N, C-alpha and C positions, 0 to 999 in steps of 0.2 A: 504494500499499499504506499502511495506517495502522499506526502503532506505538501501542499502547494502554498507558496507565499507569493503574492502578486503585488509588489510594491509599485508605486507611482508617485510622481511629483509634477506639479504644474506651477510654472512662474509666469505671472502676468504683470509685465512692467507698466502697462497702461500709461498713466500720467507720471510715472516716476522717472522715465527717461524722456526729457523734453527740451528741445532747443527751438527757440522762436525768433522772429524778426522783431526789431524795435527801432524806432527813430531816435531813441536815447541810449547813451552808453550806460552799461550796468543797471538797466532798469527795464521793466516790462513795458510793452507798447502802451502809449497813452492816447495819442491822437489817431493812430493807425494810418498816417499818411506821411510821405516823405516828399520834400520839394528839392529842386536844384538851387533854389535861391540862396540857401546857406552854403552850398558846396561848390557851385561852379558852372557858369555859362560863359564860354569864351568866344570872343570875336563875333558877336551877334547871334549866336545860337541860342535857342530857348528850349527848356525842358518842361515836360508836363508833370503834374503831381502824380506820384506813384501811390498805390494803395497796399497796405499790409493787411493780410488776413491770416490770423493764427488759429482759425477754427479747423477742426478735423485733424487728420493724421499727417498732412503735408502742408505746413505753413507756406504761404506764397507771398511774394511782393510783385504786383503787376502794374502796368501802366507806365513803365519807364520808357519814355519816348523823347527822342531828340528831334528838334525841328531845325534844319539847316537851310540857309539861304545861299551859301557859298562854301567852297572847300576851305580847309584850314580852320574849321570850327570844331568845337568839342563840348559835350555836356557830361558832367560828372555828378553821380548820385553817391551819397554816403549814408549808410545805415548800419545796423548791428545785428549780429547773431548772438542771442543771449541764452544762457543755460538757466532755465527755470525749473529744472528737475532735481531729482535726488541722487543722481549719479554723475560722475565726471564724464565729460564728453570730449572726443578728440576729432578734429578735422581730418578726414582720410582721403577725400577727393573733391576736386572742383570738376564737376562732370558737365562737359559741353557736348556729350554724345547726341543730345537732342537738337543741337544747333544744325540747322540746315538753311543757311542764309539765302533768302529769296528776294530778288529785286524785280519790281514790276513798275510799269509806267503808272503814274497817278494822275488820272484824267479828271479828278474831282472838280477842279477849277477850269477845266477846258484846256489845260496846257501840259498834257502828258507827253513824256518822252516818246519818240518814235524810233530812235536808234537802238542798236544792241547795247545793253546795259552791263555787260560782263566786266568791262574795264572800270566803270564807275562803281559798280558793286564791290569790287575788290578794294576800293579806297575807303569804304565804310568799315571801321575797325571796332571790335568790341573787346575790352579788356576787363577781366574780373580779378580783383585782388581781395584776398581774405587773410587777415592777420599777417600781412606782408608777403604772402605767396601769391604771385601774379601769373595769369595765363591769358593768352590771346588766341582765340579761335580753336584751340584744342583742349582736350581733357588733360588734367594734371593729377596724378596720384601723389599723395603726400607721404613722404618717408620721414619727416622730422616731426617733432612733438609740437602740436598746436592744441593745447589743452584748455578747455573751459571747465573750471572747477564747479562742482555741484553747489546748488544754492545753500548758503551758509545760515540762512535765517535772517541775515541783515544786508547781504549784498549779492548781486548777480554778477557772474563773470560774463564778459562779452568779447567778441572779435569784431573789429571794424571791417565792414564789407564795402568795397568801392567798385562801382560800375561806371566805366567810361565808354562813351559812344563818340567816336571821332570820325570826321570826314577829312581825310588826309589832304594836305596841300597839293594842288594840281594845276597844271597850265591849261588843261582842257576842261571844258564844261559840257554837261549833257545838253541836248536840244530841247529839254522839257523836264517837267517834274517827275520824280520817281520816289518810291517808298521801299523800305527794307524791313524785312521781318527776319528775326533770328531763331526763334524757337526757345525751348526751355533750358535754363542753366540750373543744375542741381548742385547743392552743397551737401556732401555726405558727412554726417557726424556719427560716430560710433562710440561704444564704451571700451573699445580696444585701442590701445595706443599703437599707432603704426610704426613708431620708433623702437618698439619692443619693450 
């Protein structure tokens, strides 16, 4: 006769591991919006107000949009990734795998580009910097320690996130308006330190 023991364990981290976006350093989101007014609009470019949404499983920041009138312009957004959970969090990857830059004529005001936009599209650059780790147009796995300490009860740890959208200086100009869509950028945080 066999005597059976059937052990089991279940761990549900739910809200214990939680990294969110915030417009403030070392603080939870208050206004849920980020503007470029505080961080940078260069040479006549303007940026639209971005929206933070920390609801659900995947916090997002959307509406980061640069409006350019000429080459040599740049818009910079700055906001924070904040650890509001009960476990330390480590940045492991800046994931641009979802980036599929699309350039299309923008005929909304009747002045859409008619030429091939491949060259002009290549001049629109996206740079993501998180806690000093920067990447442009490609994913970057992180091998050094970028730790967000768990919430201590009195202070939240945060990483500065900077998004730069730039229209590089050019001698040529397109024959009309065009728009650029990038796709999603993912910041991957884990409880495992990639530095070992």
